N, C-alpha and C positions, 0 to 999 in steps of 0.2 A: 680214595687216594690210590694212585697207581704205585706199583712197586718201585719205580724209579724215584718217585717223590719220597717214599719211606726211607730209602737208602740215604737221603740227604739230611734226614732228621737225626740229631744226636740220640743215642740210645736212651738217655735219661728222660727224654721228652716223649717217649712212646707210651708211657702209662696214661691211660685215658680214664676220666672220671665222668659220671653222669653230668649232663649239661646243667640240670637244675642245681645240683650241689656245687658245681664250679661257679655258677652265677651267684649263688649265695656267698661263696668265699670272696668273690670280687667285690660285691656290694659291701660286705662287712669290712674288707680291707680298706676300701675307699672311705668308709665312714669313720673308722677308728684310727687310721694312720696319723692324722694331724694331732689327735689327743695323745697318742702314745709318744710321738716325737716331742710334743710340748712338755711331757713329763721327763724327758731326757733319755728315752730309750729309742731303739730302732725296732720297727715292726719287721721281724724276720719272715713270718709266714702266717697264713690263716688256713686252717684245715677244718672242713665240715665232713664228718664221716658217720656211718652207721656201723655199730659193732653189736652184733646180736640183735636185741630188740631196742637198744638205746642209741640215741643220736648224741654226738659230741661236737661242740664248736671249740676248736683248740686255737688259741692265740699264742704265737711264739714271739717273745721279745728278746732283745739282746742289748748289750751295753759293753763298752770296753773294759769296765771293771767287773763284769760278770753280773749274774742275776741271783737274787736271794728271795726268800719267801715274802719279805716286806715289799719288794719291787712288784711281785706278782699280785699281791693284795692291793697295792696302790692302783695298778692298771685295772684290775677287776672292778674295783669301786668306781673308777672313772668311766668305764665303758658299759657297765651293766645296764644302767638306766637308758642310755642311748640305744642299745640293742633292743631293749623292751619297747621303747617308743617307736622305733622304725619297724619293728615286727617283721623282719625279713623271713624269719623261720616260724612257720605256723604250727609245728609240732613241738612237743616238750623236748628239751635238750639240756645237756650238762655243759656249762661253760668252764673251760680250763685255760688258765694262763700260766705259761712256764717259759723257761729258756729252751732253745732248740737242742741243748745238750751237746756233749762232746762228739757223739755219733750222729750229728745233724743230717737230715735228709736234704739233698740238693735237688729242689724241685723247680727252680727258676734259673734262667741263664745267669743272672747276677750272682746267685749262690755259687755256681760253678766258677765263674770268673774270680770271685773273692778267694776261692780256695786253690787256685792254680798259680797265683802270683807269688 
């Protein structure tokens, strides 16, 4: 990418992730989004990261009423078998389902737009 092109990209978009990990995130998001929405939640984000020697697949869900432990458990139970069946991730990983939290990361254009209105 040329310098002129980088100047036109918002700063929050400049963080790059490995193509393989980003591809896994996209596949997982596409797979689980209908299930999460059917349960009454919105899928805020999917993050696949390596921390130390461990891999984590983090699913962030949201709801106008907020998210509690039972909500996270419900989503986990609904998507766990789907993820195992599709087998997008060949290595061992930890599945975490949570709310994006009060200090949520704005990784997508839609996140930024939702927070500047």
